[in-house]
N, C-alpha and C positions, 0 to 999 in steps of 0.2 A: 472710397479710395483711402488707403492707409496714410497716416501722417508721415511726412518725410522726417527722417532722423539723421542729422549730420553727426560729425565727430568733433568732440571738444579736445583740443590739444593744450595741455598745461605746459607751457614753454618757459624754460629758464633763459632770461635775457643776459645772464652773466653779471659781473660786478660793476659794469658801467661802460667800459670801452666797447664800441660796436664790433671791432674786429676780433673780440674774444667770443663772439656768438658762434655756436656750433653750426656746421654745414646743414645738419638736419633742421635746426631751428630756423635758419635763414630760408630754407626751402619751404617750410610750413608757412612762414610769414608771407612769402611771395604768392602763395595760392590762397591765402586767407580771405574769407568773405567778411568777417567781422573780428575785431580785436578788442578785448577788454584788457587794459594795460595799467600797470602800477605807476605810481608817481615818479619813481626814480629811473624809469626806463629812458635811455638816451634817445634823443630825437632822431638820430641817424639810424638807430635800430628800428624804431617805429616806422621810419620812412620806407623800409623794405616791404611793408604791407601796402603797396601802392594802390591796389584795387579794393582795399577793405574799408569798411566803416570802422571808425576808431572811437572807443568810449573809455574815458578815464575813470578808473575805479580804485585808485591808489589810496594807501593809508600812510599818513605821516603823524608821528607822535605830536600831540598838542594841536593838531589842525583838523579841520572838518574832513571826514572820510566817509566812504561808503560802507554801510553795515554789511557784514559777511553774509548774512542770510539773504540779503538783497542781491549780492553778487551771485550767490548760488542759484537763485531763481533766474537771473538774467542769463546765465550760462545754459540752463535747461531750456528756457524759452527760445534762446537763439538757435539751439540745435534743431528746433522744429521748422525753421525757415532758412537755415544756412547749411551748406555742405561742410564747410571748414570754419570752425569757431576756434579762436585762439585766446587763451587766458595767458597773457604775457607777464611774467613775474620777475622781479629783480633777483639776481643770483641763481640759485637752484630752487625749483618749485617745492621740493620736498624737505627743505631746510628752513625752518622758521617762516614758512610762506603760507601756512594754513591751507595747504593744498588738500590735506586729508579730509577737511570739511567739504571741499568742493567735490572731491572724488566720491564721498559718501552720498552727496546730493545727486550726482550724476548716476551712480549705481542705482539709487532708489527710483530714479525716473527712467531707468533703462536706456540711458544715453551712453553710447560708446565713447571711450576717451583714450588718450595717449599722453604719457608724460615724457617730455623732452628735457633731459638734464641740462644744467648750466653750470658755469664756473662760479663757485661761491666766493664771497669776499675774503675769507680766510686764506684761500689759495692765492688770490690775486695780491693780497697784502704781503704775504711772505715772499712771493715771487718778486715784487717790486723792491723789497728790502734785500733780496739775495740771500735769504735765510731759510733753510729747510726746517719744516716743522718737526721732522724726525731726523735725528743724527745718531749715527752709531756711537754707542758708549755714553750718550748724553740723553737722548729722548727716544723712547720706543712707544709712547702712547700720546694721543692727542684728544682733547675734549673740546667740542664745539658747543657752547652753552649760551643761554640768555638768562639774565636775572629778572627779567620783566615777568609779571604775573597779570593776566587779564582779569577783568571784572568777572567774579563768579567762579574763577578757576581755583583749584586746590593749590596749596603751598608748593613752591618750586625749590627743590633741593639741589639747585645748580652748583652750589659751592662744594658739595661733596665730590661731584664729578671733576670740577676745576682743580680742586686741591689734590685729588688723587692722580691726576695726569701729569706727565712730564712737561707737556706743553698745553696751554689752554688758550682758546680764543673766545672772547665774550662779545656777543652781538648786542646791539641796541643798549649799551651800558653807559654811555657818556654822562647822561643826566643823573645816573645813580652811582657815579664813580666813588664818591665818599663812602657810601654804604657797602659797595663792592669791596673796597679796600679793607674795611672793618671786618666783613664776613670772611674774607680770605685769610686774614691774619688770625682771626679767632679759630679758623679751621686748621691752623697749623702751617700756613704758607709763610715762609720767612719774609719779613718786611723788606729786606734788600733784594728780593727776587727781581731780576730784570723784567721790565714791562715796556711795551711799545704801543702807542696809540697811532693808528693809521687812518687818515681821512681820505675819502675819494680814491680808494685803491683802484689802480689800473688806468686812471684818467690823467691827463696832462697836469692838472692842478693838485695831484696827490701830495699829501704832506704827512710827516710823521714826527712824533715826539718821543724821545727815550726817557723813561722814568724808572722808578722802582714801584713795587706794590704799595709801599708806604706813601709814595708820592702821587698815587692815582687820583686823590681828590683834586689835584691841580688840573686834571683833564677837563673838568667842567669850566675852567677859566681860560681855556685856550682859544676861544672864539670859533669853535668847530660848528659848522653849519651843514656840511655834507654828511653822508653816511660814513660811519666810522666803526672800527673794531678795536677792542683792547686785547692785546696779545701778551702772554706772560710765560716765562720759563727760561731756563739757563741757555737755551739756544739763541736767545736775543742778547746775550752778554756782549757780543761783538758789534752790535748795531752802531754804537757811538763811534767806533773806529772804522766803520764801513762807509765809503763815499758812494752814494747812489744818486746820480744826477736827477733821475726821474722821480725820486721821492725825497725832496729836500726837507730838512728839519723845519718844524713849525717856528715861525719868527719869534713867538713868545718864549721859546725854549732855547734860542740861539745864545 
């Protein structure tokens, strides 16, 4: 009898708020047999998978995490005994989520898969601020980058992309904010370029701080504990004058 092969669904959980989950993602979760989920997935999102076994495999900087190769193996093994396997990732699976490594492992094992897109943090953060990442006459290009480089990975030339775009969003950069500021300025970004740090985008406790590129080193002193993005560009020049109740300024910047 041939071995049963289920389908692995790489599902984007969105930026945090459960009601930003796509209809397709919600439907897959409801019929899931097993869910391997990231650390930042909201409990109410995970609760949609009522009948599924749930296994935490999330990664957080500076904390114990599951090795990627082990996650890959778990997904392949799970497909041998479950019809619907879900790999639930924060944001969008294909943006800084290491989904390509999981896809490669699934392909190599002959396991069918589907990618279900999710709302990424950059879009949720800009929506909360009421600021378009692209504005006619001001910004026609957007770069989504990360300055982080994993062990054994080649050098990351993120700064060229960030400096060359009208608007840039830097993921996972709070702990490197001083170095990020130095590299941006060295690459030709004006020190007084508007920048905004947004923490917990889309959630009730979302906060933001309006800075400049030169002031980005202060981001590491703001007591940020939740996921955060650094956003920069002239489109954010109006943030200080914009009152958005759902994204209050960080207390340290008041």
